[in-house]
C-alpha positions as CSV (number, residue, x, y, z in Angstrom):
1,X,-11.0,-27.7,28.2
2,X,-10.1,-27.0,24.7
3,X,-10.2,-23.2,23.2
4,X,-10.5,-22.6,19.3
5,X,-9.0,-19.4,18.8
6,X,-8.2,-17.3,15.8
7,X,-5.0,-16.4,15.2
8,X,-6.1,-12.8,13.6
9,X,-5.0,-12.3,9.7
10,X,-1.4,-12.3,10.7
11,X,0.2,-9.4,12.6
12,X,0.9,-10.6,15.9
13,X,-1.0,-7.4,17.5
14,X,-4.5,-8.5,15.6
15,X,-5.2,-11.5,17.6
16,X,-8.3,-10.5,20.3
17,X,-7.3,-10.0,23.9
18,X,-9.7,-12.8,24.4
19,X,-7.5,-14.7,22.2
20,X,-4.1,-13.9,23.9
21,X,-5.5,-14.5,27.6
22,X,-6.4,-17.8,26.0
23,X,-2.5,-18.5,24.6
24,X,-1.1,-17.0,27.8
25,X,-2.7,-19.6,30.3
26,X,-2.4,-22.8,27.5
27,X,-0.6,-25.7,28.8
28,X,-0.6,-27.0,25.0
29,X,-1.0,-25.3,21.9
30,X,-1.9,-26.7,18.4
31,X,-1.1,-24.0,15.9
32,X,-1.7,-23.7,12.1
33,X,2.3,-23.8,11.1
34,X,1.4,-23.2,7.9
35,X,-0.5,-20.4,7.9
36,X,-0.4,-18.6,11.7
37,X,2.7,-16.2,12.7
38,X,4.9,-18.0,14.8
39,X,5.3,-14.6,16.7
40,X,1.8,-15.5,18.4
41,X,3.5,-18.3,19.8
42,X,5.7,-15.3,21.9
43,X,2.4,-15.5,24.4
44,X,2.6,-18.9,25.9
45,X,4.1,-19.3,29.2
46,X,7.8,-20.9,28.9
47,X,6.8,-24.2,29.8
48,X,3.6,-24.8,26.9
49,X,4.0,-27.3,24.8
50,X,3.7,-26.3,21.4
51,X,2.9,-28.2,18.3
52,X,2.4,-27.1,14.6
53,X,-0.7,-29.2,12.9
54,X,0.5,-28.4,9.8
55,X,2.8,-32.0,10.2
56,X,-0.4,-34.2,11.5
57,X,-3.6,-35.7,10.4
58,X,-6.7,-35.0,12.2
59,X,-6.2,-38.5,14.3
60,X,-2.9,-37.0,15.9
61,X,-4.3,-33.6,16.8
62,X,-7.1,-36.0,18.3
63,X,-4.5,-37.5,20.4
64,X,-2.4,-34.7,21.6
65,X,-6.0,-33.2,22.9
66,X,-7.0,-36.7,24.5
67,X,-3.1,-36.6,26.1
68,X,-3.5,-33.2,27.8
69,X,-7.1,-34.0,28.9
70,X,-6.1,-37.1,30.7
71,X,-3.2,-35.0,32.6
72,X,-6.0,-32.1,33.7
73,X,-4.0,-29.5,31.0
74,X,-6.2,-26.6,28.9
75,X,-5.6,-27.0,25.4
76,X,-5.4,-23.6,22.7
77,X,-5.8,-24.8,19.2
78,X,-4.8,-22.2,17.8
79,X,-6.2,-21.4,13.9
80,X,-5.6,-18.9,11.0
81,X,-7.7,-15.9,10.7
82,X,-11.3,-16.6,11.4
83,X,-11.9,-20.2,12.6
84,X,-15.1,-19.6,11.3
85,X,-14.5,-19.3,8.0
86,X,-12.6,-22.7,5.9
87,X,-11.1,-23.4,9.4
88,X,-11.9,-27.4,9.2
89,X,-13.4,-27.1,13.3
90,X,-16.6,-28.4,12.5
91,X,-15.2,-31.9,12.2
92,X,-12.6,-31.3,15.2
93,X,-15.2,-30.2,17.0
94,X,-17.6,-33.5,16.2
95,X,-14.6,-35.6,17.3
96,X,-14.4,-34.0,21.0
97,X,-18.2,-34.6,20.8
98,X,-17.9,-37.9,20.4
99,X,-15.2,-37.8,23.6
100,X,-16.6,-35.6,25.9
101,X,-14.4,-33.6,26.0
102,X,-15.5,-29.5,26.2
103,X,-14.7,-26.5,24.1
104,X,-15.5,-23.2,23.3
105,X,-14.6,-21.1,20.1
106,X,-12.9,-17.2,20.3
107,X,-13.0,-15.3,17.2
108,X,-10.4,-13.8,14.9
109,X,-10.3,-11.1,12.8
110,X,-9.8,-12.8,9.2
111,X,-7.7,-11.9,5.9
112,X,-10.6,-10.2,3.9
113,X,-10.7,-7.7,7.1
114,X,-7.4,-6.9,7.4
115,X,-7.0,-7.1,3.3
116,X,-9.6,-3.8,4.2
117,X,-7.6,-2.4,6.4
118,X,-4.4,-2.6,4.4
119,X,-6.4,-0.6,1.7
120,X,-8.5,1.4,4.1
121,X,-11.6,0.1,2.3
122,X,-15.3,-0.4,3.2
123,X,-17.2,-2.7,1.6
124,X,-20.2,-2.2,1.9
125,X,-20.7,1.7,0.3
126,X,-24.5,3.4,-0.1
127,X,-25.2,3.6,-3.8
128,X,-22.4,0.5,-4.5
129,X,-22.6,-2.5,-2.8
130,X,-24.7,-3.3,1.1
131,X,-23.5,-6.8,0.6
132,X,-20.2,-8.8,0.6
133,X,-20.0,-12.1,-0.5
134,X,-16.8,-14.3,1.3
135,X,-16.0,-17.8,-1.1
136,X,-13.3,-19.8,-2.7
137,X,-12.5,-21.5,-6.2
138,X,-13.3,-24.7,-5.7
139,X,-10.1,-27.0,-5.4
140,X,-9.4,-30.2,-3.4
141,X,-12.7,-28.9,-1.5
142,X,-15.3,-29.1,-3.8
143,X,-18.1,-26.0,-3.9
144,X,-21.6,-26.5,-4.1
145,X,-22.8,-25.8,-8.1
146,X,-25.1,-23.3,-7.0
147,X,-22.3,-20.8,-5.3
148,X,-20.3,-21.3,-8.7
149,X,-18.6,-17.8,-8.7
150,X,-20.6,-17.0,-12.0
151,X,-23.3,-17.6,-9.8
152,X,-22.5,-15.2,-7.0
153,X,-21.0,-12.9,-9.5
154,X,-24.4,-12.3,-11.3
155,X,-25.2,-9.9,-7.5
156,X,-22.6,-7.0,-8.0
157,X,-21.5,-7.2,-4.7
158,X,-18.1,-6.6,-3.8
159,X,-16.4,-10.0,-3.6
160,X,-13.8,-11.8,-0.8
161,X,-12.3,-14.8,-2.3
162,X,-10.3,-16.7,-0.6
163,X,-7.6,-20.0,-1.6
164,X,-7.8,-19.0,-5.2
165,X,-4.5,-17.4,-6.1
166,X,-3.4,-19.6,-7.8
167,X,-6.4,-19.6,-10.3
168,X,-6.5,-16.2,-11.3
169,X,-6.9,-16.7,-14.9
170,X,-9.7,-19.3,-14.3
171,X,-11.4,-16.6,-11.6
172,X,-10.7,-13.9,-14.0
173,X,-13.2,-15.3,-17.0
174,X,-15.4,-16.7,-14.6
175,X,-16.4,-13.7,-13.2
176,X,-16.5,-12.0,-16.4
177,X,-18.9,-14.7,-17.0
178,X,-21.1,-14.5,-14.5
179,X,-21.5,-10.0,-15.2
180,X,-18.4,-8.3,-13.8
181,X,-17.1,-5.6,-16.3
182,X,-13.5,-6.4,-17.5
183,X,-12.3,-2.9,-16.1
184,X,-14.0,-4.1,-12.6
185,X,-11.9,-2.7,-9.9
186,X,-9.9,-5.9,-7.9
187,X,-7.2,-5.9,-5.3
188,X,-4.5,-8.2,-4.3
189,X,-3.4,-8.8,-0.5
190,X,-0.6,-11.1,-0.2
191,X,-0.7,-12.0,3.7
192,X,-2.4,-9.2,4.8
193,X,-0.9,-7.4,8.0
194,X,1.8,-9.7,8.0
195,X,5.7,-7.7,8.0
196,X,5.9,-8.9,4.5
197,X,2.4,-7.8,3.2
198,X,2.1,-7.2,-0.4
199,X,-1.0,-5.3,-2.1
200,X,-2.0,-4.4,-5.2
201,X,-4.9,-2.4,-7.3
202,X,-5.5,-3.8,-10.5
203,X,-8.6,-4.9,-12.7
204,X,-11.1,-8.1,-13.2
205,X,-9.0,-8.7,-16.3
206,X,-5.6,-8.0,-15.1
207,X,-5.5,-10.3,-12.1
208,X,-3.4,-13.0,-13.6
209,X,-1.1,-10.4,-15.2
210,X,-0.8,-8.9,-11.9
211,X,-0.1,-11.4,-9.6
212,X,2.3,-13.4,-12.2
213,X,4.7,-9.8,-12.5
214,X,4.7,-9.6,-8.6
215,X,5.3,-13.5,-8.3
216,X,1.6,-14.0,-6.1
217,X,0.9,-17.8,-5.7
218,X,-0.5,-18.1,-2.8
219,X,-1.5,-16.8,0.4
220,X,-3.6,-14.2,-1.0
221,X,-7.1,-12.8,-0.6
222,X,-8.6,-11.4,-4.2
223,X,-10.7,-8.4,-3.3
224,X,-13.5,-7.7,-6.4
225,X,-15.9,-5.0,-6.9
226,X,-16.4,-0.8,-7.4
227,X,-16.0,-0.8,-3.8
228,X,-12.4,-0.7,-4.4
229,X,-12.4,2.7,-5.8
230,X,-13.4,4.5,-3.5
231,X,-15.4,6.6,-5.4
232,X,-19.0,7.2,-6.8
233,X,-20.5,6.3,-3.4
234,X,-23.8,7.9,-1.5
235,X,-22.8,9.4,2.0
236,X,-24.6,7.5,4.7
237,X,-27.8,8.7,6.0
238,X,-26.4,7.5,9.7
239,X,-24.6,11.5,9.9
240,X,-26.2,13.4,7.4
241,X,-27.4,17.2,9.4
242,X,-31.6,16.4,8.2
243,X,-31.6,12.6,9.4
244,X,-33.1,11.9,13.1
245,X,-31.8,8.8,15.0
246,X,-32.7,7.6,18.6
247,X,-30.0,9.5,20.0
248,X,-30.0,12.8,17.9
249,X,-32.6,15.0,16.3
250,X,-32.3,15.6,12.8
251,X,-31.7,20.1,12.4
252,X,-33.4,22.5,10.8
253,X,-31.9,23.7,7.5
């Protein structure tokens, strides 16, 4: 059996309880060594075989899994953050399907949520934004034309932009071309929730300047939107005294 497990965004204790238990029972762990906090491997048992997938091709990963299956072993494929976001898991699952190897998924905490916790943010503030757009700039992996930054920026929603820390000058330009004001709040969070985390509040216009000044070139999530300022929002109706819910009646004035 193979388990695709989200390692979370960095901190050792931000893996889910289910993910931790799967690591503890695994006979083989194949982890994304370039991004996963190695402290998570401390959950694995002493005789567990551990492989760094950053050194492997897809075929080599599959060979390790097939070997484990042949010997009746349990494999954990440990991915950074939440595997369903930029995790390249679908292609692995399709190969396992063709081999008749069973698998299950265990979710994880993605970087944009680790970053929000570090900055005490709420992306969906009433009166500001009720939408969070998770996207990336095109690089080695292309982005569909209809999902270009300019098109997504037109919504003026909160945005979390992955895999783009080395392209911030272009990102700023395209965000502004899409409709954001140059003074729209922005944040750069490097290695969210890791011990070496760094976080910076700036504006769309000063994204590149802020990154250069602080030596940020990769492994950072970029946050965009007025929600970052934590001001100008409306209070939620959920807890309003004059609002009835399934569990509470409105209180008379």
